[in-house]
C-alpha positions as CSV (number, residue, x, y, z in Angstrom):
1,M,-34.9,-23.6,64.2
2,K,-31.5,-22.1,64.4
3,K,-30.2,-24.6,61.8
4,S,-32.7,-23.5,59.2
5,V,-31.8,-19.9,59.7
6,W,-28.2,-20.3,58.3
7,V,-28.9,-23.1,55.8
8,V,-30.9,-20.9,53.4
9,P,-28.1,-18.2,53.1
10,V,-25.5,-20.9,52.5
11,V,-27.6,-22.4,49.7
12,V,-28.1,-19.0,48.1
13,I,-24.4,-18.2,48.2
14,A,-23.6,-21.6,46.7
15,L,-26.0,-21.0,43.8
16,L,-24.5,-17.5,43.2
17,I,-21.0,-19.0,43.1
18,L,-22.1,-21.7,40.6
19,G,-23.9,-19.1,38.5
20,G,-20.9,-16.9,38.4
21,A,-18.6,-19.8,37.5
22,G,-21.0,-20.8,34.7
23,Y,-21.0,-17.3,33.3
24,Y,-17.2,-17.1,33.5
25,I,-16.8,-20.3,31.6
26,Y,-19.3,-19.1,29.0
27,S,-17.5,-15.8,28.6
28,L,-14.1,-17.5,28.3
29,S,-15.4,-19.9,25.7
30,S,-16.8,-17.0,23.7
31,E,-13.4,-15.1,23.9
32,L,-11.6,-18.2,22.7
33,Q,-13.9,-18.6,19.7
34,E,-13.4,-14.9,18.8
35,Q,-9.7,-15.3,19.1
36,K,-9.9,-18.4,16.8
37,D,-11.9,-16.5,14.3
38,D,-9.5,-13.5,14.4
39,N,-6.5,-15.9,13.9
40,E,-8.3,-17.4,10.8
41,K,-8.8,-14.0,9.3
42,F,-5.2,-13.1,9.9
43,R,-4.2,-16.3,8.2
44,K,-6.3,-15.5,5.2
45,L,-4.8,-12.0,5.0
46,A,-1.2,-13.5,5.2
47,E,-2.1,-16.0,2.4
48,M,-3.4,-13.2,0.2
49,D,-0.3,-11.1,0.9
50,K,1.9,-14.0,-0.1
51,K,-0.1,-14.6,-3.4
52,E,0.1,-10.9,-4.2
53,M,3.9,-11.0,-3.7
54,E,4.3,-14.1,-5.9
55,N,2.4,-12.4,-8.7
56,E,4.5,-9.3,-8.4
57,Y,7.7,-11.3,-8.5
58,Q,6.4,-13.0,-11.7
59,Q,5.6,-9.6,-13.1
60,F,9.2,-8.5,-12.5
61,A,10.5,-11.5,-14.3
62,L,8.3,-10.7,-17.4
63,Q,9.5,-7.1,-17.3
64,Y,13.1,-8.2,-17.3
65,D,12.3,-10.4,-20.4
66,E,10.8,-7.4,-22.1
67,M,13.8,-5.2,-21.3
68,K,16.3,-7.8,-22.6
69,R,14.6,-7.6,-26.0
70,T,15.6,-3.9,-26.3
71,V,19.1,-4.1,-24.8
72,R,22.2,-4.3,-27.1
73,N,24.8,-3.5,-24.4
74,D,26.4,-6.8,-23.3
75,S,27.4,-5.5,-19.9
76,L,23.9,-4.1,-19.1
77,L,22.3,-7.3,-20.5
78,Q,24.4,-9.4,-18.1
79,R,23.4,-7.3,-15.1
80,I,19.7,-7.5,-16.1
81,E,20.0,-11.3,-16.4
82,E,21.6,-11.4,-12.9
83,E,18.7,-9.4,-11.4
84,Q,16.2,-11.5,-13.2
85,N,17.8,-14.6,-11.8
86,R,17.7,-13.0,-8.3
87,A,13.9,-12.2,-8.7
88,N,13.3,-15.8,-9.8
89,A,15.3,-17.2,-6.9
90,L,13.3,-15.1,-4.4
91,L,10.0,-16.2,-6.0
92,A,11.0,-19.8,-5.6
93,E,12.0,-19.1,-2.0
94,L,8.6,-17.4,-1.4
95,K,6.7,-20.3,-2.8
96,R,8.4,-22.6,-0.2
97,V,7.5,-20.4,2.7
98,K,4.4,-21.4,4.7
99,D,1.5,-19.0,4.9
100,N,1.8,-18.7,8.7
101,D,5.6,-17.9,8.7
102,A,5.1,-14.1,9.2
103,A,8.8,-13.3,9.8
104,E,9.9,-15.0,6.6
105,I,7.1,-13.4,4.6
106,A,8.0,-10.0,6.0
107,R,11.7,-10.5,5.1
108,L,10.8,-11.4,1.5
109,K,8.5,-8.4,1.4
110,K,11.5,-6.2,2.1
111,E,13.5,-8.0,-0.6
112,L,10.6,-7.3,-2.9
113,A,10.9,-3.6,-2.3
114,T,14.6,-3.8,-3.2
115,V,13.9,-5.7,-6.4
116,R,11.3,-3.1,-7.3
117,E,13.8,-0.2,-6.9
118,V,16.5,-2.0,-8.9
119,L,14.0,-2.8,-11.6
120,R,13.0,0.9,-11.8
121,S,16.7,1.9,-12.1
122,Y,17.2,-0.5,-15.0
123,I,14.0,0.7,-16.8
124,I,15.4,4.3,-16.7
125,Q,18.8,3.1,-18.1
126,V,17.1,1.1,-20.9
127,D,14.8,3.9,-21.8
128,S,17.8,6.3,-22.1
129,L,19.7,3.8,-24.4
130,N,16.9,2.5,-26.7
131,R,13.9,3.8,-28.5
132,L,11.3,1.2,-29.2
133,N,9.9,0.9,-32.8
134,Q,6.6,-0.5,-34.0
135,A,8.1,-3.8,-35.1
136,L,9.5,-4.4,-31.7
137,R,6.2,-3.6,-30.0
138,E,4.6,-6.3,-32.2
139,E,7.3,-8.8,-31.2
140,N,6.7,-8.0,-27.5
141,A,2.9,-8.4,-27.8
142,A,2.9,-11.9,-26.3
143,V,5.1,-10.8,-23.3
144,R,2.9,-7.7,-22.8
145,Q,-0.2,-9.9,-22.7
146,Q,1.4,-12.0,-20.0
147,Y,2.4,-8.8,-18.1
148,T,-1.2,-7.5,-18.4
149,T,-2.5,-10.9,-17.1
150,A,-0.2,-10.8,-14.1
151,T,-1.1,-7.1,-13.4
152,T,-4.8,-8.0,-13.5
153,Q,-4.2,-10.9,-11.0
154,I,-2.4,-8.5,-8.7
155,S,-5.2,-5.9,-8.9
156,T,-7.8,-8.6,-8.2
157,L,-5.9,-10.0,-5.2
158,T,-5.3,-6.4,-3.9
159,E,-9.0,-5.7,-4.1
160,E,-9.9,-8.9,-2.3
161,K,-7.4,-8.2,0.3
162,Q,-8.7,-4.7,0.8
163,N,-12.3,-6.0,1.1
164,L,-11.2,-8.6,3.7
165,T,-9.3,-6.0,5.6
166,K,-12.4,-3.7,5.8
167,T,-14.5,-6.7,6.9
168,V,-12.3,-7.7,9.8
169,A,-11.6,-4.0,10.7
170,I,-8.4,-4.9,12.7
171,A,-5.6,-3.5,10.5
172,A,-4.0,-0.5,12.3
173,Q,-2.6,1.0,9.1
174,L,-4.2,4.3,8.1
175,D,-6.2,4.6,4.9
176,A,-6.9,7.7,2.8
177,T,-10.2,8.0,1.0
178,A,-12.0,10.6,-1.1
179,L,-8.7,11.8,-2.6
180,S,-8.8,14.8,-4.8
181,L,-6.1,16.8,-6.6
182,Q,-7.2,20.1,-8.1
183,A,-5.2,22.7,-10.0
184,Q,-6.1,26.3,-9.2
185,T,-5.4,29.8,-10.4
186,K,-4.0,32.7,-8.4
187,K,-7.7,33.6,-7.5
188,S,-8.3,30.0,-6.2
189,K,-10.5,29.1,-9.1
190,E,-10.1,25.8,-11.0
191,A,-7.4,26.1,-13.6
192,K,-8.3,24.6,-17.0
193,K,-4.9,24.9,-18.6
194,T,-1.3,24.4,-17.4
195,K,-0.3,28.1,-18.0
196,D,-3.0,29.2,-15.5
197,I,-1.8,26.9,-12.6
198,A,-0.7,28.8,-9.5
199,K,-1.1,26.0,-7.0
200,F,-2.4,22.5,-6.5
201,V,-4.9,21.6,-3.7
202,A,-4.6,18.1,-2.3
203,S,-7.5,16.9,-0.2
204,F,-8.5,13.6,1.3
205,R,-9.9,11.9,4.4
206,I,-8.1,9.7,6.8
207,S,-10.6,6.9,7.5
208,R,-11.9,6.0,10.9
209,N,-9.8,3.3,12.5
210,V,-10.4,2.4,16.2
211,T,-7.4,0.1,16.2
212,A,-4.9,2.7,15.0
213,K,-2.7,4.5,17.4
214,T,-3.9,8.0,18.2
215,G,-1.8,11.2,18.3
216,E,0.1,13.5,15.9
217,R,0.9,12.1,12.5
218,K,3.1,13.6,9.8
219,V,1.3,13.2,6.5
220,Y,3.3,13.6,3.2
221,V,1.9,14.4,-0.2
222,R,4.1,13.5,-3.2
223,I,2.9,14.9,-6.6
224,L,4.6,13.6,-9.8
225,K,4.6,15.6,-13.0
226,P,4.1,13.9,-16.3
227,T,7.9,13.7,-16.5
228,N,7.9,11.6,-13.3
229,E,9.7,14.5,-11.5
230,V,8.5,15.6,-8.0
231,L,6.5,18.8,-8.2
232,A,7.8,21.6,-6.0
233,Q,10.0,19.2,-3.9
234,A,10.2,20.5,-0.4
235,G,12.3,17.8,1.2
236,T,12.5,14.0,1.5
237,F,11.1,11.3,3.8
238,S,12.0,7.6,4.5
239,Y,10.0,4.9,2.7
240,E,10.9,1.2,2.4
241,G,14.6,1.9,3.1
242,T,15.0,4.8,0.6
243,Q,14.4,8.6,0.6
244,L,11.6,9.9,-1.5
245,G,10.9,13.6,-2.3
246,Y,7.7,15.2,-1.2
247,S,5.7,18.2,-2.3
248,A,4.0,19.1,1.0
249,V,4.0,17.8,4.6
250,K,1.5,18.5,7.4
251,S,1.2,17.5,11.1
252,V,-2.3,16.0,11.7
253,E,-3.8,15.2,15.1
254,Y,-5.5,11.8,14.6
255,N,-7.9,10.5,17.2
256,G,-9.1,7.4,15.5
257,E,-12.1,9.1,13.8
258,E,-12.4,10.2,10.2
259,T,-10.2,13.2,9.7
260,Q,-10.3,15.7,6.8
261,V,-6.9,16.9,5.5
262,T,-6.2,19.7,2.9
263,M,-2.8,20.6,1.7
264,F,-1.5,23.3,-0.7
265,V,1.4,23.1,-3.1
266,N,2.5,26.4,-4.7
267,V,3.7,26.3,-8.3
268,N,6.6,28.5,-9.4
269,E,7.5,26.9,-12.8
270,M,6.0,26.3,-16.2
271,L,4.2,23.0,-16.3
272,T,3.5,20.7,-19.2
273,A,0.3,19.0,-20.2
274,G,-0.3,15.4,-19.1
275,T,-1.2,13.3,-16.1
276,Y,-0.3,14.5,-12.6
277,R,-0.2,11.7,-10.0
278,M,-0.6,12.3,-6.2
279,Y,0.5,9.8,-3.5
280,V,-0.2,10.2,0.2
281,F,2.1,8.7,2.9
282,A,1.8,8.3,6.6
283,D,3.6,6.1,9.2
284,G,6.0,4.9,6.6
285,Q,3.2,3.6,4.4
286,M,1.5,4.8,1.2
287,I,-2.1,5.2,2.3
288,G,-3.7,6.5,-0.9
289,S,-3.2,7.8,-4.5
290,T,-5.0,9.5,-7.3
291,S,-4.3,11.4,-10.5
292,M,-5.6,14.1,-12.8
293,K,-5.0,15.2,-16.4
294,M,-4.2,18.8,-17.5
295,E,-4.4,20.3,-20.9
296,K,-1.7,22.6,-22.2
């Protein structure tokens, strides 16, 4: 009789232990599968990032080809050819890198930013030395078509990458949506012409991102005039190893939920008609952009 009294509890405890062990093994298996799925998604993102960089390097090479057609200065032409060879060498190096080599891809991405800045400086030099005519535009039609094709490929890859990033919802980088740039009069009404502009109102939403770090963020707005000059420059900030001018800055308390941000840029100069472009930066990244056109 006494033996049966303690046998039943022992059996119950053993069954509970076995059940707990089974549940633990099932949970561990599920976590491993989820980790495997996440790794696959990260691999796809890295692969798209690499393809996007390859297309951008190819685009740079085509732009250098286009510039060389307009340059008559031997010294400048030689420097352009050197930079073109450098871009081609980096492209060849990138093609040899494996998709899962994150460190090497990151290094080449930094190199890409340097190539982009150098290319921009040469474009400015070439534009100041040469004026393109219609005959030259016709000669460059084939190269421009290749450039357009490469740009389209970049846009397509960028869109696919953004869609995949939204699907996995694991990227910690902030993202600005619903961007709006509006010109207003002194009475805070919409300005129809440049002579009536007293200020610009920049508004956007920082998207919800549960993986992003919470806390105070400095958000910079950079508005470029049709002449590519910074409107009402108030200072500079660091971006990809260089200093960029900004039009406004604001400290934003971000808690991971969607956050509305509005910033004002006062205008104390005569403006010209054309396209005004706005870029938003946070955490050392460009998180959104938009543009608007103004009549004279």
